[in-house]
N, C-alpha and C positions, 0 to 999 in steps of 0.2 A: 503496499500500498504505499501511498507517494506521502511525505508528510505535508504538513500543511503550514500556512504561513498566516500571520493578521499584524497590519502595520497601521496604527493609530497617528494620525500629524494633526498637531497642534499649530497655529501661527502661518510664518510668512510662506509665500512661494518658492523661497528657498530651501525652506523644510519641506515643502512639497515635492522638489525637484527629488531632493537627497533622498527621501522615501521610495521617490520611484525608482532611484537606483539600487534601495536594496532589494524592493521585489524585483528588478530587472535579475539582479544578482541570485535571488535565489530562484529565479524560474528556469535558471539555465544551469541550477543543480539538480532539478527535478524536480522541487518546490510546485506545490500549488496554493491558491489563496485560498483559505476556508471560508466557505458561505454561511450563511443562518443555520445555527444547529450542529455546524461540525465543530470539533475542538481541535484546536491548533497544537504544532509542537512548538512551536517559539512566537514571541509576539513584541512588534519593538514599540516602543511609544517615545515618538520622535516630539520633546516638549516644546512648549513656549513661556517663556517670563515677563515678556512685554508689558504686561499687567496684572496686576493680582489677580482678575479674573481668568487672566492665562495659565496663571499658577494653578489657581482651582478645579479649572479643568481639567488641565495635565494630572494633578492626583486622581482626579474624578475616571480618567480611562484607566490608569493604571489599575485602581480597584475594580473596574468593572471588568477589566478583561484578565486578571487574576482571578476574580469569580466565576466568570463564562470557562475559565482554562486553568483550572488548578493543577494541572501537571505539565503546561509549557513551562520553557525557559522564557522569563520577561526581563526584558532588556530594555533599559531607559537611555535616552542618548538626548540630545539638547541643550535649549538654554539653561531650562530648570535641571540638569540632571545631575549636577553637583551636588544640590542640596536634596536629593531624593534616595540615599544612598541606605537611608534608616529604614525605608517603608520597609514593613517586614513582605510584601509582596513583591519586592524587586530584587530576580534574584543576579541582574548584574547592571553598572552604570559602564557606559561609552561616552567619555567630555567629548566636547565638540572636536578639539585640539585630535581626536583619533578616529572622527564619525567615519570617513570614509572607508575606516579597516575593521567595522563593528564587529560584521559577518567572518571573517577571518577570527578575529578574538574569541568569537561563538565559536565556532569553528574552525580549530586550527588543523585539523586532519583534510579539511575541503581546500579544492583550486578554484577560487572565484574567478570570474571573469575580472576586465577593470573596470573601476566606478563608473557607470556611464550608463545612460536609460537609451533605449531603443524604442519606447513607446510612453504613455501617459494616460494610464488605463481611466475611463469614464469623462477624459477630456476632448475637446475637439482642437483644444491649442494647448501647445507643447510649453511647458516653459526650460528653459536651457542656461543652469547656473553656470555666469562666467566670471564671478568676483564673488568672493567672500570675507569676511570681517568688515571693521571699520575704524576709520583715526578720526574721527569728529569729536568724541568723547560728550556729547550734548549733556546738560546739566540733567537732565531727567532720565537717561537713556541707561541701561547695563550692559546693552550690545555688546561694546567693546570688552569689556570685562568678560564675557563669556564666550564671546566669538572669535575676539583676536584683533591684530591691526590686520590691514586691508591685504588680502591677495588673489593675484589673478589668475587665472588658467590658461592654459598655451591656446595663442588662435589657431594652430592645426587641430586640438583636439577639440575645440567649440564647431568649429566649420563642419569635422567629422561627424560628429555629434548631430548637427543639424541638418546633414547631406540623410544619414540613418532616419531619421524622424519622418522626412519627405517622403522617402521611400515607404515608410510602415504606412503612407497616406495622408498626413498631417499637412493641412493647408496651411494655418497659422502658427509663428513661432513667438514666443516669447522672451528674453533677453534679460534674466534677471539677477539677481546677486543681493547682497545686503546694503551696499552703499555703490550702485555701477559705476558713477559718474567719476570713480577713483580707479576706474579701469585700466592698466596698463602692460602693453604686449610685451613680450622678452626684448624686441629692438625698439621700443619707447611707443609703438601704435597707442593712442586713446580709443574712447570708446568712440567717436564719429567714424575712425578708420576701421572699426571693428563691423559697428553699423552696414556699413558700403559692401563690406565682402560679405556679411552675410544675406545683407538686401541681393546681390549680384548669382547667388546660389539658385542653379536653374533647378524649376518645380515650386518654389517656395510662393506662395500667393500673397501670404500676409507675416509684416515685418511688426513687431511691437517691441517696447520698451517698458521694462516696469518702473518703480519709483527712482526720481532722481530729484535732485535740490536745482532750485532756479537757481543758483549761480553757476552751477553745473552746464547750462544749457548756453552755450558758447557758439560763435560764429559757425565755427566747424563743425559742431553737430546739427545746428539748425540749419546748414547746407545737406549734410547728407539725410536728414530727415525729408527734408521740401523735394530733394531732388533724385530721393530714392524711388525706384521704381514698384517696391514692396511696402514699401516702410508707411504705416497706417498713419494719417494725420490726427493723431489722439496721441495724447502725455500723459501719464502720470506725475505732475509735480509736485512735491512735497507743501503747504504752506504751515501748518500746524498753527498759526498764527496769526494775525492780519495787523498785530500791534508792533512795532517796532522797540519796544522796550521791553515787549514779554519776549519776542524774538534775541534780543540782547541777553534777558535772565535766562534763556534755554540756553545759550550760545549757539546760536543758530549762526550761519556765515553766509548771510543776506539780511536783506530789508523787504518789506513789503514793495515800496517802489521796484526792487530787484524783480521782484514775484511778479509784480503787475505789467513791465516791461516784457519780460519772458513772455508772457502770452501774449500781449499785444501783438508783438515781432511776429509772430506764429500765423494768429489771426489774420494780420496785414499782408501777409503773404499768399494764407492760403484761407479764406471766411469761411468753410467748411471745419476748421480745426478745431479741436474741443478737446476737453481735460477733467480729469478726475484728480482726487486730492486727498490730502490726510489734513485732518482736523484735532486738537486737544483741545478740550474745556477743564477750566477750573483749574490752570497754572498757577502757582502761587504767586499772590501777588496779584491776578490778573483782576482789574477795575472792569464796572460797566462800561467805560469808555472804550478799554482794552477789546472787551469782547464785542461790543458794537460794531469796534472797527473789523473784526472778523466776519462779522455777518454782512459787513457791505461790501467786502471782498467775494462771500457768497452769490450774494446777488449781482454782484457787476458782471463776476466773469462767465456765471453760470455754468456749473460743473455739471457734468453728466453723472457722475458721482463723488458722493465725499464720505469718506469713510472715518466717522466721528470716533474720539476714543476718548474718554473722560479720563484726566490725569489721575496717574495710580502711583501713590510713594513707592519708590525703590530703593531698598537699600544699597549700601557703598556709592550711590549719587549724590551730587550737590544739591540740588533740588529737594532732598530730603531732610536737606537741613535749615530751608530757607524759610523766613517767617511768613505770617499771611498765609498759610494754609488755607485753601479754600473749603469750605462745610461741605460735606456728601450731599445735603436738602440744596443748596447754589449749584452744585456740578449738577445734581440731575436735570435743575431748570434750566441751566444753559444748554445741556444735553437735548433737553427736546426742543428746544428754539432753533437750536443747529439742524434737527434733524428736519422738523419744519421746513426752515427755509433751504435746506440744500435740497427738497423734495420740492419746493416749488419753483426754485431755481431750475433741478431739471425739466421740470414738466414744460417751463416757457422756454426752453433750450429746444425741446421736441415741438413744442409748438411752429417753431419757423420751416418744417421738414413736410410738415401734412401736405398732400398734394404732389410730393416729390415719388420719382421713383427710386429705389434705393436699395445697392446689393448686401445681402443678408448671406451672411456664412450661419448656416443652422445649428444650434449646439443641444435641443431637445425636439421630439418628435410629437408627445401628444402634453399639452398645445407644442405645436410647430413655433419655435423662438429662436431668436440669434438676435447675433450684435452685427452694424454696418460697419465699415472699416474706422469709421470714427466713433465709435464705441456706442452708440445708441442702439438700445433695445427696440427689438419688433419682431411682435406677434402677427400670425398668420390669420387672418378670423374666419377661412374656410382653405379646404385643399390640403393638400399634403407636401412633404419634403423629409427626406433622409438625411438622418444626421452626417455631417462633415459638408453637407452640399453647399453651394454658392448660390443661391438665387435671388431673382430681381423681383422686389415685394413694392408695389404702389401705396404710400402710406395715406389712408383714407380719415384715421381721426387720430388723435391724442389720447391717452389714458394715463392713468396714476401708474400702471405696472409698465408701459412703455407704448410703442406707435405701433397702430394696429392698421391691417392691410391685406391685400390681395396679393396673389402671386400673380407674376404677367410672364416670367419663364425661369 
């Protein structure tokens, strides 16, 4: 009987990529993923510690998998792993610095293939990790301490992996990392150079970048994105706060003006360019005026999607010691305001596309739903389409869930 595995992944796209790497290696050695009701021989929990909520979810996953698979080897890795070795359910901890060697640590007698992915189960877009670690040391963030300093993958390895994914039928690839703006190749290549190289790979339909800071959207990267044949007119540019005083306390390397300039430059060159972003609410010392500045940028930019994070105290960070910590009640109140403002802004953005015909990469079939190249959600009102198919849809109306329309080809 084939051995079974289960992998639980918390947090960022980099974690998702790494978990897929484990699955790829396990399948190569004859393992199959355990379905509901089946017991696993090995369980891997890829943890996250970006917020207190992430900590809680990581611990819950460990307890749940242990309960369902009492005989399994339960291996914990990821950004919270160091703190979880005392949990009775955990049989082994592998820290981030040794993450890619996890399976050889668990099965030293096995000969696993190199750590890379050849598929991205359950997804129509595949994430490809190009960089790990962070040198920024933002005052609220523990990631540089648990992920380490920035380091980049070799360009030939990245290109090989992208080509493998395209051969497996993937239409869209997302270049991801902990701080991809820090990417640097062995010969001094920057992210713009990598984007151009991937963009030119035959068979690729869409290329995206994961989150990047506005100060890293320089002229070279802007040119690579705008002139790319496959690079999508949509970027996840990180805001965190619309207040310069809060950005300074966060130890971010940009201002609100730099953020606005980065978005305006791209829209001026290509009016259909859209943006997604991250916002932290309730950072220590955040006044009503600071918070209003964040809301104003949400209204002005009209993001396609906003990822909202209530501030969470992280040990070992400077912000944990800052005065004027915001109450839980105030954070919840501001959280709801951001959610309402971002939903309204996204709705108004989509309104501009009613009546237009857009190409949609289908991500689910029941109902048929997907995203345009500039990351607008589109749902098919009637008709059918297959997952991973790119179809043309005339958008007839807008709704809180996305644009709705009919297939035309």
